[in-house]
C-alpha positions, 0 to 999 in steps of 0.5 A: 500500500502506497509503497515508494519505489526505490527510484523516488528515494533519490534524484535520478535526473533522467530528463537531463541525460542529453544535457549531462552528456554535453556538460563539459562543453558548456561555457562557464557562467558567472554566479551573478547570472543565476541571481536575476532578482539581485541583478535587477535590483543592482541595475536600478540602484545604480541608476539615476532614477533610484532616489534611495541611498541604501540597498539592503541585501539579505545573504549569509554575509559572505565576502565572495558575494560582496565581491560579486556585487562589486564586480557587477557594479563596476561592470556597469561603469561605477566605482566601488569600495568593498569593506573586507574588514569587520572593523568599523573604525576603518569606515571614517576618516582618521587623523593624527597631528604632526608638527601641529598639522593634522595628517588625514587617512581617508576612511572607506566612506571618503574613498567611496565618494562618487561611487558605492560602499559595500559593507557587511551588516556586522560592520555597519551595525557595530554600534548605534553611533556607527549607523547614525553617522553613516546615515548622516553622511548619506544625507549630506552631513559633514563629520569630524575626523577621528583622532588616532591619538586622543592625547594630540587631538586637534581643537579644530579637527578636519571634517569630511563628507562624501557623496556615496551610496551604501550597500549592506549585506547580511543574514536575516538575524542581522537585518532584523536588528537593523529593522528594529533600530531604524524605522527607515528600513521599510521606507523608500530611503532603503531598497531591499533584495536577496541573494538566493541560496538555491535554484529551481530545477527546470530544463533552462536552469539545469543548463545554467547550473551546469555552466555555473559548476564549470565556472567553479571548476575553472576558478578552483580546479583549473587542472581538473574536469568532471565526467558525466557521472561526476556531474550527476553525483554533484546534482544528487548531492546538491538536492540533498543539500537543499533537502528538495529534488526540485532545487540545487544549491548556489552556495560557492562555499559548498561547491568549493568544499565538495569539489576540492575534497573530491579532487583529492581522491582523483589521481588524474585529471578527471573527477567522477562520481566515485570521487564525490561519493568518497568525499561525501563519505569522508565528511560523514565519517568525520562528523559521525562520532555522536550519531555512532554513540547514539547507535551504541546506546541503543544496541547496549540497551541504554536507550530502548528502541524496538525494531521487531515485534508488536506493542500496544500504545508504543510507536517508533517516532522519528526525530532530528537531533541538533547539538550546539557546536556540532556541524550537522543534524542527525536522525534518531528514532524516539519511542513514543508511548501512551497509556490509558485509564479511567478518567475524564477524557483528558489527554496529558502531554507529559513533555508539556507538563514538565516544560520539555515540550515547545509551543509547536509540539503542544499545538500538534498535540491539541490538533491530534486530540481534536481529530480523534475526538471528532472521529469518535463522535461522542455525545459525552466526554471520553470516559478514559484519560491518556498520557503520552510521552517521549520515553528517555527524552531529556531535552526539549521536544518541539515541532509537530512532526511527531503528532501522527506518531502520537495519534497512532499510539493513542488509538492503539492504547484506546483500541488495544490493537498493537503497533508493528515496531518494524515501522517508524512514523513521521508526519503532522496531522490536521484536524481532518486527519490529513497528513502534512509535510515535515522537515529533516526527512533524509536524516530521520529515515537514515537514523531509523535504518541504521538502528534496524541494520544494527539490530537486524533487518527483517525485510519488513521494516521501513518508514511511513512519511507524508506523500508531500515529502517524497520530493525531499528524499535524497537518501544515501547510497547504502540505503537506496540499495537496501530499498532496491533489494526490498530489505527496507521500505518507504510508504507515503501517505496522505491521510490517517486512514492509510497509516493505521492499517499499515501500523495496526493491521486493521482499518481505521474506520469501516462498517466492521467491528474490527476497525480501530474506531469501532473497537474504541467505540465498543470499549466505551460502550462496555464501560458505560454498561459497567454496573457501579457497585451498590453502596452498603446503605443502598443494599439495605434499602433494597431489602425492604422494597 
């Protein structure tokens, strides 16, 4: 049911076969040509028609992109000055007194007179005073130079002004600081655009992207050349980097790191898929200490994860672990359990009650509860209470990607039907039972596969995930082979109705009494028929009736 074929768990790009054959012959393409939004913004900003004095560019504050912007503006016939140092003192004129005469060293602002100053947000926002002075200069004010030696500061310091325009490049967090301190961020005084981090895959952009790769090769590895398999492997690695088969990354740093490390495994002038795969595997090995320790803890029984058998009220959810100071996220299964008892219908989120559950997780829990209550269609509150918990979790849990797994554990506990522990679940649900997309799919699937592999593959293990997430799958080579050999499986679903039969072996709802909803309703009915024992006084009264 809804099993995903191996061809869909990794990008194959069969539609680009002819283009890949001719990839080495494509002329190199400058990175600016893959940024049409940026090009249009720069063309307007440098024109006389643009009244704005500041252009804000969202980016990761990369020196390469500052130089990219500079080269393009100079190609349009304008002067630029690039701030390559984060020291804000270099922005303004400085002077020192020699023989009672001030000797002035021009700052970057003065050097940019008649042109454009390109700076990072970190430099421009080093202090509120720096930004205030920059704005004053942009509006035509004169400022006094800064004395290098305060002891010999002149009574009448030399002043300076500059007719320039400012381009500020920074990441989203830095720009939010600028938005906070300056109301002009959203006014006509400033223009805004973005450097895009990825490229939508189309036949036209595929040719552009391969030409961009050729420019990276000529810039960093002029003595090497990718063969057809190398180009294809790079495309597949790029899809994994963007977490979407419909996009490729545009990060120069990522391409440089990938291609240069792959080159170290090539002993001739050609870089092929095996060299790129070796680079990927070497990077994974360097960063795998924590993931491997997590597997060891499971194998030693320190963390309980079952990948065989069946259990009532227990399901394998999938999580992504982020460790501060660790360069990558990695997937790890989490045992989610639910127990029920007589009560007032309350479903207790243990993580939330002990302040280990985030707001989004709490929202997902409440949505899941609303769906279950709606499906039961009760005239009175559920006569059972439930408790749902992430077992052996010692840090905050957030996100709604476990809400589908939590739902399965709840209906299993209520119905008494056991859950197949060979299958892990990820996905969010809405109030109508539709399964919605979540993040970190590759890490989650690979994390559960690694546990199954070490505990023993049965041929029936796998992962249930939202159908809308299939386009995000770019699994590693070993796992793709396992799926191809039917040792491991992926199932895609769109509704809870498709999930329950896979996990519990029974339909979620149907006309038969064997359905999960039917079994829960039967249990509720039996509870309501249960006679409450008479009190001693009541029994005495009945003797005389």
